[in-house]
LODRENBA-901792 format. One record per residue (C-alpha): residue in one letter; x, y, z. Coordinates in steps of 0.02 Angstrom, whole numbers. Layout:
  r       X       Y       Z
  A       X       Y       Z
...
REM end
This chain:
  r       X       Y       Z
  M   -1408   -2596    -843
  S   -1332   -2426    -886
  A   -1188   -2356    -787
  P   -1243   -2252    -635
  H   -1254   -2065    -669
  L   -1109   -1963    -589
  P   -1172   -1804    -507
  K   -1077   -1636    -517
  V   -1022   -1572    -347
  A   -1007   -1386    -323
  G    -925   -1351    -492
  I    -811   -1508    -482
  D    -816   -1595    -647
  P    -856   -1779    -619
  T    -774   -1826    -779
  V    -607   -1776    -715
  P    -509   -1916    -636
  V    -486   -1901    -450
  S    -327   -2002    -425
  T    -235   -2147    -502
  H    -316   -2282    -397
  T    -495   -2220    -440
  A    -455   -2210    -631
  T    -513   -2384    -663
  P    -650   -2388    -800
  L    -821   -2422    -729
  H    -852   -2570    -837
  Q    -703   -2661    -749
  V    -788   -2654    -581
  P    -960   -2729    -613
  A    -972   -2811    -441
  A    -957   -2657    -340
  P   -1011   -2502    -431
  G   -1074   -2427    -265
  A    -900   -2435    -199
  F    -827   -2352    -351
  I    -955   -2207    -337
  Q    -923   -2184    -153
  D    -737   -2178    -186
  R    -765   -2056    -325
  L    -880   -1947    -220
  A    -746   -1945     -78
  G    -620   -1884    -200
  W    -733   -1741    -256
  V    -768   -1695     -72
  S    -583   -1690     -43
  D    -561   -1579    -191
  L    -698   -1464    -134
  T    -623   -1456      39
  T    -457   -1410     -38
  L    -532   -1275    -146
  H    -633   -1208       3
  E    -478   -1191     114
  L    -373   -1105     -24
  T    -514    -984     -70
  E    -537    -942     111
  R    -355    -905     137
  L    -357    -791     -22
  A    -519    -711      39
  G    -422    -666     204
  T    -300    -562     107
  S    -333    -376     115
  T    -190    -307       4
  L    -149    -335    -174
  D      23    -394    -134
  A     -29    -523      -8
  A    -161    -587    -127
  L     -41    -609    -273
  D      77    -707    -159
  E     -60    -816     -94
  L    -123    -850    -274
  L      46    -897    -335
  S      84   -1014    -196
  A     -91   -1093    -195
  G     -81   -1118    -380
  A      90   -1201    -366
  A      19   -1327    -242
  L    -125   -1365    -353
  V     -25   -1403    -512
  G     121   -1483    -414
  A     252   -1357    -452
  R     391   -1277    -348
  R     420   -1113    -431
  G     311    -987    -519
  L     288    -809    -590
  L     138    -696    -591
  L     116    -539    -698
  L     -24    -416    -648
  E     -60    -314    -804
  P    -235    -262    -821
  A    -298    -247   -1000
  D    -427    -108    -973
  G    -296      26   -1010
  R    -324     121    -849
  D    -188     181    -740
  G    -162      59    -593
  P     -49     -68    -518
  S      60    -174    -635
  T     184    -290    -551
  T     277    -450    -562
  V     282    -573    -420
  G     396    -728    -406
  L     377    -887    -309
  G     546    -976    -264
  L     630    -852    -386
  A     758    -720    -332
  R     756    -547    -402
  A     898    -580    -516
  E     814    -739    -583
  L     658    -640    -616
  G     773    -520    -714
  H     840    -662    -818
  I     661    -716    -860
  E     619    -546    -914
  T     752    -545   -1045
  V     661    -680   -1143
  P     558    -602   -1282
  R     385    -588   -1226
  G     310    -671   -1373
  A     418    -826   -1344
  T     339    -866   -1172
  S     175    -943   -1136
  Y     123    -806   -1015
  G     175    -676   -1142
  R      60    -753   -1273
  I     -83    -738   -1148
  L     -45    -561   -1099
  D     -35    -512   -1283
  G    -199    -593   -1318
  L    -131    -724   -1444
  P    -232    -880   -1477
  T    -196   -1018   -1347
  A    -260   -1196   -1337
  G    -389   -1213   -1195
  D    -386   -1115   -1039
  G    -202   -1137   -1007
  V     -40   -1157   -1103
  T      52   -1313   -1065
  S     240   -1333   -1104
  P     280   -1510   -1049
  D     458   -1516   -1115
  L     541   -1356   -1158
  F     709   -1433   -1212
  G     621   -1551   -1327
  D     531   -1411   -1417
  E     634   -1375   -1576
  D     547   -1209   -1601
  L     595   -1141   -1432
  D     667    -971   -1433
  P     855    -986   -1405
  R     855    -853   -1266
  H     716    -941   -1182
  R     817   -1108   -1195
  E     965   -1022   -1120
  V     870    -943    -970
  A     776   -1109    -937
  A     943   -1201    -930
  R    1025   -1070    -820
  L     877   -1073    -694
  G     849   -1257    -707
  Y     669   -1279    -758
  A     618   -1392    -901
  A     418   -1367    -912
  S     294   -1243    -876
  Y     104   -1216    -860
  A      29   -1047    -885
  L    -147    -982    -846
  P    -237    -823    -886
  L    -306    -721    -744
  A    -468    -665    -832
  S    -656    -672    -827
  E    -800    -608    -927
  A    -851    -483    -786
  V    -673    -403    -764
  G    -577    -444    -921
  R    -396    -494    -917
  L    -295    -446    -760
  G    -133    -546    -795
  A     -59    -717    -810
  A      20    -841    -696
  V     148    -973    -752
  W     226   -1115    -643
  F     391   -1203    -684
  Y     435   -1387    -663
  D     613   -1443    -634
  E     589   -1592    -751
  P     484   -1629    -900
  A     303   -1632    -833
  E     129   -1563    -851
  P     -22   -1553    -734
  S    -147   -1687    -744
  E    -324   -1657    -806
  K    -387   -1650    -634
  Q    -252   -1524    -581
  R    -293   -1409    -723
  H    -471   -1419    -683
  L    -447   -1367    -496
  V    -323   -1231    -528
  G    -443   -1166    -657
  L    -586   -1155    -535
  Y    -471   -1072    -406
  A    -406    -950    -537
  R    -579    -894    -584
  Y    -620    -853    -401
  A    -446    -769    -380
  T    -476    -660    -527
  E    -632    -586    -450
  H    -541    -557    -289
  L    -389    -477    -377
  A    -507    -360    -474
  R    -584    -297    -312
  L    -413    -264    -235
  T    -352    -183    -395
  E    -496     -61    -394
  L    -450     -31    -209
  E    -272       2    -251
  R    -321     127    -388
  A    -437     215    -272
  R    -302     234    -142
  A    -177     292    -273
  D    -305     424    -330
  I    -328     479    -151
  A    -142     491    -120
  T    -124     593    -283
  V    -263     720    -232
  A    -189     734     -56
  E     -18     772    -122
  E     -88     895    -244
  L    -171     989    -101
  L       0    1010     -17
  P     145    1119     -69
  S     229    1064    -222
  R     394    1127    -161
  L     460    1216       0
  P     525    1389      -3
  R     700    1446      17
  I     731    1574     147
  P     904    1629     208
  G     946    1559     380
  V     833    1408     378
  R     814    1246     282
  L     656    1146     268
  A     606     968     242
  A     439     878     249
  R     368     700     260
  H     191     650     226
  R     100     485     232
  T     -83     477     179
  G    -196     351     261
  P    -282     223     150
  G    -445     310     154
  G    -372     489     137
  G    -362     599     280
  G    -359     783     328
  D    -185     814     393
  W     -85     952     305
  Y      63    1063     316
  D     123    1226     238
  A     274    1341     229
  L     259    1506     142
  P     377    1655     125
  L     318    1813     205
  P     373    2000     196
  D     539    2048     269
  Q     621    1883     237
  A     502    1798     368
  L     434    1623     355
  G     262    1551     403
  L     252    1370     454
  A      93    1275     481
  V      25    1103     518
  G    -150    1054     547
  S    -274     912     548
  V    -461     911     497
  G    -578     791     582
  G    -632     642     487
  S    -566     549     334
  G    -604     521     151
  P    -639     641      15
  S    -737     762     127
  A    -597     785     252
  M    -471     813     109
  A    -580     943      26
  A    -601    1031     197
  M    -414    1016     220
  G    -381    1103      52
  R    -503    1243      97
  L    -426    1268     270
  R    -242    1273     209
  A    -290    1401      72
  S    -378    1508     198
  L    -239    1507     319
  R    -114    1555     179
  A    -218    1713     147
  Y    -231    1754     334
  A     -42    1726     357
  V      -1    1845     213
  M    -111    1980     289
  E     -64    1967     474
  G      61    1824     488
  E     168    1914     619
  D      18    1885     739
  P      -8    1697     746
  V    -161    1717     866
  A    -249    1829     739
  V    -214    1704     603
  L    -294    1565     697
  S    -436    1670     762
  D    -483    1716     582
  L    -470    1533     531
  E    -584    1482     674
  L    -711    1611     625
  L    -712    1549     445
  L    -729    1368     497
  R    -874    1409     621
  L    -969    1510     485
  T    -944    1398     335
  E    -924    1221     414
  P   -1006    1230     586
  A   -1001    1036     610
  R    -825    1014     575
  T    -673    1030     694
  A    -489    1050     662
  T    -327    1072     750
  A    -194    1192     689
  L     -28    1264     735
  F      44    1423     651
  A     225    1487     677
  Y     293    1654     620
  C     478    1634     602
  E     612    1766     579
  P     765    1661     533
  A     887    1804     542
  L     843    1828     719
  R     808    1652     757
  K     644    1699     827
  V     489    1597     820
  V     311    1652     880
  L     177    1522     874
  A       0    1491     917
  S     -84    1320     934
  A    -269    1271     926
  G    -277    1103    1006
  H    -121    1042     913
  T      27     940     970
  P     172    1042    1034
  P     332    1074     926
  L     494     978     967
  V     663    1067     963
  I     818     952     928
  G     993    1007     950
  D    1166     961    1017
  R    1117    1015    1195
  R     927     970    1203
  A     779     878    1133
  E     626     956    1213
  F     443    1000    1177
  V     398    1180    1162
  E     276    1226    1308
  T     121    1288    1216
  T     -37    1354    1303
  L    -180    1239    1323
  S    -313    1276    1195
  A    -459    1196    1110
  P    -470    1139     927
  L    -551    1257     805
  G    -735    1242     789
  M    -766    1184     968
  L    -791    1352    1058
  A    -902    1498    1017
  C    -740    1610    1013
  W    -567    1537    1003
  E    -420    1631    1074
  A    -257    1577    1158
  P     -97    1674    1196
  S      56    1645    1079
  V     216    1576    1134
  E     389    1643    1081
  F     557    1544    1080
  S     729    1560     999
  P     808    1403     919
  A     992    1402     943
  P    1112    1394     793
  G    1107    1218     721
  E     942    1166     803
  T     793    1094     712
  V     616    1127     751
  I     496     986     716
  L     309    1015     680
  Y     204     857     663
  T      23     794     674
  D     -46     677     801
  G     -58     539     668
  L     124     510     698
  L      82     465     877
  R     -78     375     845
  R      -6     257     715
  T     106     180     846
  G     -51     108     932
  D      21     166    1104
  P     -66     270    1230
  M     -30     457    1204
  D      94     475    1346
  R     197     322    1287
  A     187     390    1107
  F     255     559    1164
  A     392     471    1257
  R     435     368    1098
  L     443     529    1003
  H     557     610    1123
  A     673     462    1124
  A     682     465     939
  A     725     647     935
  A     856     631    1068
  A     939     488     975
  V     958     580     806
  P    1148     550     762
  R    1253     704     779
  A    1309     691     592
  A    1126     701     537
  R    1070     848     644
  E    1131     978     506
  D    1009     905     380
  P     822     927     411
  A     777     787     291
  A     889     669     385
  V     814     723     551
  A     634     695     487
  D     679     524     417
  H     762     473     576
  V     617     521     685
  L     491     439     564
  R     588     280     552
  T     617     268     738
  V     440     311     793
  L     361     201     663
  P     493      58     627
  D     445     -89     517
  G     307    -192     599
  L     247     -50     712
  D     174      68     580
  R       7     -13     547
  P     -38     -20     363
  G    -222     -13     386
  S    -217     139     503
  S    -330     282     445
  E    -214     409     518
  D    -113     528     407
  V      61     573     460
  V     148     746     437
  I     319     796     491
  L     382     972     446
  A     562    1006     494
  A     648    1180     501
  H     835    1188     532
  F     901    1355     586
  D    1082    1391     529
REM end
């Protein structure tokens, strides 16, 4: 009788040994071939379960950095290594994310590894497209390799690894994305089963990384376009110093700011937010900002007229869109500010004696009423005070109700160190860092954030 046929289970190669205690040749167990097959199938099910769990964890990552870390640690578990290195370097020639991630390696240790000539490393040969044996590159005993590059030998001895296994991150559909290499403390190499499992995992991981890479590229393109639609530099006007901070949401939003010199040493400051997100909102934001600049040059000393003209334009050209906006006409020599607001958040004044919101009149956003108009507000910043204009994305990114978010913003303004109050950039950074500290600013938030700070000398 011929030996029973071993089926292939969900991509698991039945010819690959499962474990040492099941590696007995079939002809040596003629009395119980059924038990052998059952044991073999149990091993395949275990492998399939492990792959399922690891791929599920990888699929749960939504950012490229998280996916790279997960791939590196899962691969280390599959090949039985403790440390590793992953290089993301797409071969399609397009601009995009390119990074190096380490597992169990400090930044300085990564720096040491990068001093090894690229062609002398297994992952370097993969990235350079040089011929390699099989799907991966095994170096079971680095110090026993007489042809090992001297610098590679020196770095391996310093970092304490004696063997490595490198694997390309590539597929026919997406091409080569990068390479991963795992390091062993002693001479060793992954078993045939381990290489098989990590190969299956890497093929799935490559497809997932390709999707996240495209997403990162799209986000970078959106951020670039958003920055190009905003001022390339802030004007210099005697008596006032400016600073701006801008964070674009992952989908691209419609928050914007502007600062433009006006006749007679005056200054126009504006912030606004267009409803929606994505390319459509960004395009509308660019049109709105350009229009406001034109109106400000013509009649900037009357902020109500500027916003009225802007509202009329929006209603006629984009009747389905709404926007908030605030325009301030500043005369730095007189320390005089006249502003009008269309449904926008109130400015904040920060100084040695006060940290308070400017009382603006209640008004509707642009595009919501048949005819918009609201009275202007005039105030005088004291010497050394800073006026903060911002968009509501700063408040919404906290995830708090608006009243608590306003309280958080006020507390951040009041806590600006005295030494930092003379620098508008330091004031803006302190407010941003305090309102949205690490762990509170939600990376997945679609809200843009804009802060425009004007310090009056």
